[in-house]
BABAVEX-784220 format. One record per residue (C-alpha): x, y, z. Coordinates in nm, 3 decimals, always signed. Layout:
<rs>
x->X, y->Y, z->Z
...
</rs>
This chain:
<rs>
x->-11.784, y->-11.116, z->+10.520
x->-11.925, y->-11.124, z->+10.170
x->-12.171, y->-10.868, z->+10.036
x->-12.489, y->-11.058, z->+9.952
x->-12.824, y->-10.938, z->+9.818
x->-13.131, y->-11.144, z->+9.911
x->-13.471, y->-11.175, z->+9.746
x->-13.743, y->-11.376, z->+9.925
x->-14.121, y->-11.392, z->+9.945
x->-14.365, y->-11.352, z->+10.102
x->-14.283, y->-11.096, z->+10.370
x->-14.390, y->-11.125, z->+10.733
x->-14.441, y->-10.767, z->+10.854
x->-14.360, y->-10.526, z->+10.570
x->-14.291, y->-10.562, z->+10.200
x->-13.939, y->-10.419, z->+10.229
x->-13.823, y->-10.747, z->+10.389
x->-13.842, y->-10.915, z->+10.047
x->-13.555, y->-10.709, z->+9.906
x->-13.241, y->-10.709, z->+10.118
x->-12.948, y->-10.505, z->+9.994
x->-12.589, y->-10.576, z->+10.089
x->-12.431, y->-10.304, z->+10.298
x->-12.071, y->-10.186, z->+10.303
x->-12.021, y->-10.379, z->+10.629
x->-12.123, y->-10.706, z->+10.464
x->-12.463, y->-10.717, z->+10.634
x->-12.781, y->-10.716, z->+10.428
x->-13.082, y->-10.510, z->+10.530
x->-13.430, y->-10.435, z->+10.393
x->-13.452, y->-10.181, z->+10.114
x->-13.546, y->-9.830, z->+10.228
x->-13.886, y->-9.675, z->+10.154
x->-13.746, y->-9.402, z->+9.929
x->-13.539, y->-9.649, z->+9.726
x->-13.829, y->-9.891, z->+9.693
x->-14.062, y->-9.623, z->+9.561
x->-13.791, y->-9.503, z->+9.321
x->-13.732, y->-9.849, z->+9.170
x->-14.102, y->-9.935, z->+9.149
x->-14.167, y->-9.604, z->+8.973
x->-13.888, y->-9.675, z->+8.723
x->-14.024, y->-10.020, z->+8.646
x->-14.380, y->-9.893, z->+8.604
x->-14.256, y->-9.625, z->+8.366
x->-14.051, y->-9.870, z->+8.159
x->-14.337, y->-10.120, z->+8.154
x->-14.564, y->-9.849, z->+8.007
x->-14.890, y->-10.013, z->+8.104
x->-14.817, y->-10.358, z->+7.962
x->-14.989, y->-10.648, z->+8.138
x->-14.780, y->-10.760, z->+8.435
x->-14.850, y->-10.921, z->+8.770
x->-14.768, y->-10.770, z->+9.108
x->-14.487, y->-11.023, z->+9.154
x->-14.341, y->-10.953, z->+8.809
x->-14.330, y->-10.578, z->+8.873
x->-14.180, y->-10.613, z->+9.220
x->-13.925, y->-10.871, z->+9.100
x->-13.815, y->-10.636, z->+8.822
x->-13.777, y->-10.357, z->+9.079
x->-13.567, y->-10.587, z->+9.297
x->-13.342, y->-10.681, z->+9.004
x->-13.295, y->-10.315, z->+8.921
x->-13.196, y->-10.241, z->+9.280
x->-12.951, y->-10.532, z->+9.282
x->-12.799, y->-10.429, z->+8.948
x->-12.724, y->-10.078, z->+9.074
x->-12.563, y->-10.194, z->+9.399
x->-12.229, y->-10.379, z->+9.399
x->-12.237, y->-10.719, z->+9.572
x->-12.053, y->-11.049, z->+9.566
x->-12.362, y->-11.267, z->+9.531
x->-12.740, y->-11.278, z->+9.516
x->-12.962, y->-11.533, z->+9.690
x->-13.272, y->-11.552, z->+9.473
x->-13.576, y->-11.741, z->+9.603
x->-13.832, y->-11.858, z->+9.351
x->-14.177, y->-11.718, z->+9.423
x->-14.402, y->-12.003, z->+9.303
x->-14.297, y->-12.323, z->+9.129
x->-14.000, y->-12.242, z->+8.909
x->-14.058, y->-12.303, z->+8.540
x->-14.278, y->-11.997, z->+8.482
x->-14.170, y->-11.791, z->+8.782
x->-14.064, y->-11.430, z->+8.731
x->-13.730, y->-11.500, z->+8.901
x->-13.639, y->-11.769, z->+8.647
x->-13.465, y->-11.535, z->+8.404
x->-13.102, y->-11.582, z->+8.512
x->-12.949, y->-11.788, z->+8.231
x->-12.645, y->-11.912, z->+8.420
x->-12.666, y->-11.894, z->+8.800
x->-12.370, y->-12.010, z->+9.008
x->-12.585, y->-12.284, z->+9.162
x->-12.945, y->-12.401, z->+9.190
x->-13.102, y->-12.559, z->+9.499
x->-13.429, y->-12.754, z->+9.520
x->-13.558, y->-12.785, z->+9.876
x->-13.800, y->-13.060, z->+9.995
x->-14.114, y->-13.073, z->+9.780
x->-14.464, y->-13.132, z->+9.915
x->-14.823, y->-13.068, z->+9.810
x->-14.881, y->-12.692, z->+9.814
x->-15.019, y->-12.436, z->+9.568
x->-15.180, y->-12.729, z->+9.387
x->-15.419, y->-12.500, z->+9.201
x->-15.118, y->-12.355, z->+9.018
x->-14.852, y->-12.625, z->+9.018
x->-15.046, y->-12.950, z->+8.981
x->-15.226, y->-13.203, z->+9.196
x->-14.940, y->-13.451, z->+9.239
x->-14.589, y->-13.444, z->+9.381
x->-14.455, y->-13.542, z->+9.039
x->-14.627, y->-13.249, z->+8.865
x->-14.504, y->-13.003, z->+9.126
x->-14.150, y->-13.141, z->+9.102
x->-14.155, y->-13.092, z->+8.725
x->-14.248, y->-12.727, z->+8.777
x->-13.973, y->-12.684, z->+9.037
x->-13.721, y->-12.848, z->+8.805
x->-13.791, y->-12.572, z->+8.556
x->-13.508, y->-12.375, z->+8.718
x->-13.245, y->-12.628, z->+8.604
x->-12.991, y->-12.493, z->+8.356
x->-12.749, y->-12.673, z->+8.121
x->-12.416, y->-12.731, z->+8.292
x->-12.523, y->-12.559, z->+8.616
x->-12.491, y->-12.770, z->+8.932
x->-12.805, y->-12.829, z->+9.138
x->-12.823, y->-12.942, z->+9.500
x->-13.134, y->-13.153, z->+9.560
x->-13.255, y->-13.182, z->+9.919
x->-13.441, y->-13.477, z->+10.072
x->-13.735, y->-13.561, z->+9.844
x->-14.024, y->-13.803, z->+9.805
x->-13.934, y->-14.078, z->+9.557
x->-14.162, y->-13.949, z->+9.281
x->-14.023, y->-13.595, z->+9.318
x->-13.665, y->-13.717, z->+9.283
x->-13.759, y->-13.921, z->+8.977
x->-13.913, y->-13.617, z->+8.809
x->-13.618, y->-13.391, z->+8.895
x->-13.365, y->-13.650, z->+8.775
x->-13.551, y->-13.692, z->+8.446
x->-13.559, y->-13.315, z->+8.388
x->-13.191, y->-13.284, z->+8.480
x->-13.094, y->-13.552, z->+8.229
x->-13.293, y->-13.379, z->+7.955
x->-13.142, y->-13.037, z->+8.033
x->-12.789, y->-13.153, z->+8.108
x->-12.777, y->-13.029, z->+8.467
x->-12.551, y->-13.221, z->+8.710
x->-12.724, y->-13.307, z->+9.039
x->-12.595, y->-13.345, z->+9.395
x->-12.863, y->-13.554, z->+9.564
x->-12.954, y->-13.602, z->+9.931
x->-12.908, y->-13.966, z->+10.033
x->-12.681, y->-14.041, z->+9.737
x->-12.413, y->-13.773, z->+9.734
x->-12.457, y->-13.622, z->+10.080
x->-12.664, y->-13.636, z->+10.398
x->-12.680, y->-13.485, z->+10.746
x->-12.805, y->-13.616, z->+11.078
x->-12.798, y->-13.544, z->+11.450
x->-12.568, y->-13.750, z->+11.669
x->-12.520, y->-13.681, z->+12.040
x->-12.626, y->-13.321, z->+12.008
x->-12.402, y->-13.253, z->+11.707
x->-12.473, y->-13.218, z->+11.337
x->-12.289, y->-13.473, z->+11.125
x->-12.253, y->-13.386, z->+10.757
x->-12.131, y->-13.660, z->+10.527
x->-12.048, y->-13.665, z->+10.157
x->-11.827, y->-13.875, z->+9.932
x->-11.540, y->-13.634, z->+9.996
x->-11.600, y->-13.507, z->+10.347
x->-11.713, y->-13.588, z->+10.701
x->-11.785, y->-13.287, z->+10.922
x->-11.871, y->-13.274, z->+11.293
x->-12.057, y->-12.946, z->+11.348
x->-12.276, y->-12.768, z->+11.603
x->-12.650, y->-12.812, z->+11.566
x->-12.826, y->-12.526, z->+11.385
x->-12.990, y->-12.265, z->+11.603
x->-13.321, y->-12.340, z->+11.429
x->-13.479, y->-12.642, z->+11.598
x->-13.642, y->-12.951, z->+11.450
x->-13.535, y->-13.246, z->+11.235
x->-13.642, y->-13.059, z->+10.921
x->-13.385, y->-12.792, z->+11.005
x->-13.116, y->-13.061, z->+11.013
x->-13.218, y->-13.146, z->+10.656
x->-13.216, y->-12.777, z->+10.563
x->-12.874, y->-12.732, z->+10.722
x->-12.735, y->-13.031, z->+10.534
x->-12.870, y->-12.891, z->+10.208
x->-12.714, y->-12.552, z->+10.280
x->-12.378, y->-12.714, z->+10.358
x->-12.389, y->-12.909, z->+10.030
x->-12.458, y->-12.581, z->+9.850
x->-12.166, y->-12.418, z->+10.031
x->-11.938, y->-12.700, z->+9.917
x->-12.027, y->-12.611, z->+9.558
x->-11.929, y->-12.250, z->+9.624
x->-11.584, y->-12.303, z->+9.775
x->-11.437, y->-12.042, z->+9.542
x->-11.670, y->-11.800, z->+9.717
x->-11.517, y->-11.888, z->+10.053
x->-11.819, y->-12.075, z->+10.191
x->-11.688, y->-12.430, z->+10.207
x->-11.459, y->-12.374, z->+10.505
x->-11.570, y->-12.544, z->+10.827
x->-11.531, y->-12.221, z->+11.023
x->-11.771, y->-12.034, z->+10.794
x->-12.022, y->-12.319, z->+10.806
x->-12.008, y->-12.337, z->+11.186
x->-12.070, y->-11.964, z->+11.210
x->-12.368, y->-11.991, z->+10.980
x->-12.523, y->-12.272, z->+11.184
x->-12.495, y->-12.099, z->+11.520
x->-12.597, y->-11.754, z->+11.397
x->-12.884, y->-11.844, z->+11.162
x->-13.214, y->-11.668, z->+11.223
x->-13.546, y->-11.721, z->+11.045
x->-13.849, y->-11.560, z->+11.211
x->-14.173, y->-11.759, z->+11.241
x->-14.009, y->-12.100, z->+11.205
x->-14.051, y->-12.270, z->+11.546
x->-13.979, y->-11.928, z->+11.685
x->-13.991, y->-11.902, z->+12.066
x->-14.155, y->-11.576, z->+12.176
x->-14.013, y->-11.468, z->+12.509
x->-14.090, y->-11.094, z->+12.521
x->-14.392, y->-10.875, z->+12.469
x->-14.754, y->-10.885, z->+12.591
x->-14.841, y->-11.215, z->+12.422
x->-14.539, y->-11.397, z->+12.566
x->-14.604, y->-11.251, z->+12.909
x->-14.971, y->-11.351, z->+12.895
x->-14.899, y->-11.725, z->+12.887
x->-14.785, y->-11.718, z->+13.249
x->-14.482, y->-11.838, z->+13.442
x->-14.344, y->-12.173, z->+13.328
x->-14.547, y->-12.179, z->+13.007
x->-14.408, y->-12.133, z->+12.656
x->-14.528, y->-11.949, z->+12.346
x->-14.410, y->-12.053, z->+12.000
x->-14.480, y->-11.924, z->+11.649
x->-14.457, y->-12.103, z->+11.315
x->-14.580, y->-11.991, z->+10.974
x->-14.613, y->-12.347, z->+10.841
x->-14.939, y->-12.387, z->+10.647
x->-14.936, y->-12.715, z->+10.451
x->-14.944, y->-13.083, z->+10.556
x->-14.567, y->-13.126, z->+10.524
x->-14.512, y->-12.816, z->+10.737
x->-14.755, y->-12.949, z->+10.997
x->-14.575, y->-13.284, z->+11.005
x->-14.244, y->-13.106, z->+11.069
x->-14.401, y->-12.891, z->+11.341
x->-14.563, y->-13.193, z->+11.507
x->-14.235, y->-13.385, z->+11.504
x->-14.058, y->-13.089, z->+11.665
x->-14.330, y->-13.056, z->+11.929
x->-14.284, y->-13.426, z->+12.000
x->-13.910, y->-13.373, z->+12.048
x->-13.979, y->-13.083, z->+12.286
x->-14.227, y->-13.304, z->+12.473
x->-13.961, y->-13.569, z->+12.527
x->-13.721, y->-13.314, z->+12.677
x->-13.969, y->-13.108, z->+12.879
x->-14.324, y->-13.249, z->+12.892
x->-14.604, y->-12.992, z->+12.883
x->-14.963, y->-12.999, z->+12.757
x->-14.973, y->-12.856, z->+12.404
x->-15.230, y->-12.605, z->+12.282
x->-15.267, y->-12.474, z->+11.928
x->-15.379, y->-12.130, z->+11.809
x->-15.472, y->-12.189, z->+11.446
x->-15.560, y->-11.957, z->+11.160
x->-15.551, y->-12.057, z->+10.793
x->-15.627, y->-11.926, z->+10.445
x->-15.914, y->-12.091, z->+10.260
x->-15.679, y->-12.205, z->+9.983
x->-15.494, y->-12.435, z->+10.224
x->-15.560, y->-12.799, z->+10.311
x->-15.685, y->-12.762, z->+10.668
x->-15.765, y->-13.130, z->+10.716
x->-15.419, y->-13.232, z->+10.594
x->-15.263, y->-12.970, z->+10.820
x->-15.453, y->-13.085, z->+11.130
x->-15.390, y->-13.458, z->+11.083
x->-15.035, y->-13.470, z->+11.233
x->-15.159, y->-13.307, z->+11.555
x->-15.411, y->-13.576, z->+11.650
x->-15.295, y->-13.742, z->+11.972
x->-15.039, y->-13.467, z->+12.034
x->-15.240, y->-13.149, z->+12.097
x->-15.474, y->-13.120, z->+12.396
x->-15.676, y->-12.816, z->+12.284
x->-15.710, y->-12.601, z->+11.972
x->-15.845, y->-12.249, z->+11.940
x->-15.912, y->-12.132, z->+11.585
x->-15.890, y->-11.761, z->+11.502
x->-15.971, y->-11.531, z->+11.210
x->-15.688, y->-11.361, z->+11.022
x->-15.745, y->-10.987, z->+11.016
x->-15.706, y->-10.791, z->+10.696
x->-15.783, y->-11.067, z->+10.447
x->-16.106, y->-11.208, z->+10.306
x->-15.921, y->-11.525, z->+10.210
x->-15.907, y->-11.660, z->+10.566
x->-16.096, y->-11.972, z->+10.666
x->-16.390, y->-11.914, z->+10.896
x->-16.276, y->-11.981, z->+11.253
x->-16.598, y->-12.162, z->+11.348
x->-16.586, y->-12.389, z->+11.043
x->-16.218, y->-12.459, z->+11.109
x->-16.295, y->-12.556, z->+11.470
x->-16.577, y->-12.783, z->+11.355
x->-16.342, y->-12.956, z->+11.112
x->-16.086, y->-13.010, z->+11.390
x->-16.358, y->-13.147, z->+11.620
x->-16.472, y->-13.390, z->+11.349
x->-16.118, y->-13.528, z->+11.348
x->-16.129, y->-13.598, z->+11.722
x->-15.948, y->-13.283, z->+11.833
x->-16.083, y->-13.064, z->+12.112
x->-16.139, y->-12.733, z->+11.936
x->-16.338, y->-12.411, z->+11.960
x->-16.324, y->-12.072, z->+11.787
x->-16.181, y->-11.761, z->+11.955
x->-16.216, y->-11.394, z->+11.863
x->-15.842, y->-11.332, z->+11.830
x->-15.499, y->-11.460, z->+11.929
x->-15.509, y->-11.295, z->+12.273
x->-15.844, y->-11.456, z->+12.356
x->-15.725, y->-11.791, z->+12.224
x->-15.419, y->-11.785, z->+12.451
x->-15.630, y->-11.700, z->+12.755
x->-15.872, y->-11.983, z->+12.678
x->-15.589, y->-12.233, z->+12.635
x->-15.437, y->-12.122, z->+12.964
x->-15.770, y->-12.161, z->+13.142
x->-15.809, y->-12.514, z->+13.005
x->-15.499, y->-12.637, z->+13.191
x->-15.397, y->-12.623, z->+13.555
x->-15.024, y->-12.664, z->+13.481
x->-14.776, y->-12.472, z->+13.262
x->-14.847, y->-12.527, z->+12.893
x->-14.678, y->-12.504, z->+12.554
x->-14.878, y->-12.292, z->+12.307
x->-14.804, y->-12.279, z->+11.935
x->-14.952, y->-12.018, z->+11.699
x->-14.949, y->-12.160, z->+11.346
x->-15.126, y->-12.220, z->+11.015
x->-15.044, y->-11.907, z->+10.817
x->-14.755, y->-11.675, z->+10.739
x->-15.008, y->-11.391, z->+10.737
x->-15.109, y->-11.474, z->+11.094
x->-14.744, y->-11.511, z->+11.194
x->-14.666, y->-11.172, z->+11.044
x->-14.947, y->-11.009, z->+11.240
x->-14.820, y->-11.162, z->+11.564
x->-14.466, y->-11.040, z->+11.495
x->-14.594, y->-10.695, z->+11.400
x->-14.786, y->-10.677, z->+11.728
x->-14.477, y->-10.784, z->+11.918
x->-14.262, y->-10.530, z->+11.732
x->-14.513, y->-10.253, z->+11.806
x->-14.521, y->-10.338, z->+12.175
x->-14.141, y->-10.333, z->+12.196
x->-14.128, y->-9.997, z->+12.016
x->-14.372, y->-9.849, z->+12.268
x->-14.169, y->-9.989, z->+12.556
x->-13.857, y->-9.817, z->+12.423
</rs>
C-alpha cells in the first residue's frame, strides 16, 4: 500500500487522532505523545509569541511532522470553510475535493448556502482539478463561478459522474467508465454519494495507483469512520439496551446531517422494523430545531442529555421542551445511561436507539466504550 499522512478535525476521543502519520507498513496511525509535544514546542518557539489561533498552531505542528516523515501523499481536511482556513496554504495540491455543502458554522461562513459555497471554493487553485460532490443548485453555481474566475477545472456530480445503489451493489458511472462495485461498509444513501465522490477523486489520481477497480473495491469494503451511523455492539452501553435491541451512534449535528440520519433510519426500518428512540445532546451554536425536524413522524421517544465538560452545550430541559413543541415526545435525562434506560422502559418490544447531535457527545460515548474494553482486557 501507499504511505499516506492524514490531517482531520475535530477529534473524537483524543487530539492525537487529528494527525495520522504513515508507517513503514503503509498504515497510518495517530501521532505519539512525545512527538506531538516536540512539534508543538518547536512551533511555539518559532512563532515567538505572535498572535495565532489554536488551530493555526496545531496545523503548523502537523505540517512540520508531515515534512519530516517520508510519505507518498497527504490527505488534508479543511478545518472551517476554506478561503481563510489555516490548511489553505498548499499552492498546488494534486487534487481538491468539495463535499456536499449545507448550512453550518453560519456565524463564520455566512447565512446562505451561496455564501458558504464561496468560502469553500476558496481552496480552488489555478489548473488544479477539483471534484465537486452532490450540491444544492446555488452552491454549485457559486463554486462554478469561482472555478471559472480562478481557472480550476471541475469534475461535477450529476454532470461528469454519479453513483447509485442497484440491487445491493454500488454503480459508479462517468463519461469514461461504468463500474459495478460492492456497497460501502458505511451505511446510508449519503455514504453512496460520499463513495462516488471518493471514486471520482481516485480516478483523478490514477498515476498514484488508486483508479484500479481492485483498489477501489478494497477501499469500499474496508472503510471505517467512527461515529457515522456506527453500530455499537460491545461494552456496557450496548449491553444495556437488551436482547434484540440496537444501539447506534452518529456525530451529525446540523439539519443536513439529521436528514441523512433520518433517511438511513427509515431504510433500517424498512428492512427490520423497530421503534426508534433518540438520545440527543447538542451545542448551543447548533440549529436544534432544524436538526429535530427530519425526525418528526419517525422517532417514538427522545431523551435529551447534557454534554459533560463543555459550557457550550444546550440545556437538556430546554432542548426537550423544543422537541415537545414540535410534536415529538421528549424529556430530559441526567446522562446517556439514564436516557437509554428510560427509552427501554418506554417500549415493550426491542427498540433501535440512536445517540446523536454532537461530535463531542459521540466522542464521550466512544471514550467510555474504549475505557470499558480496556478494563475488560
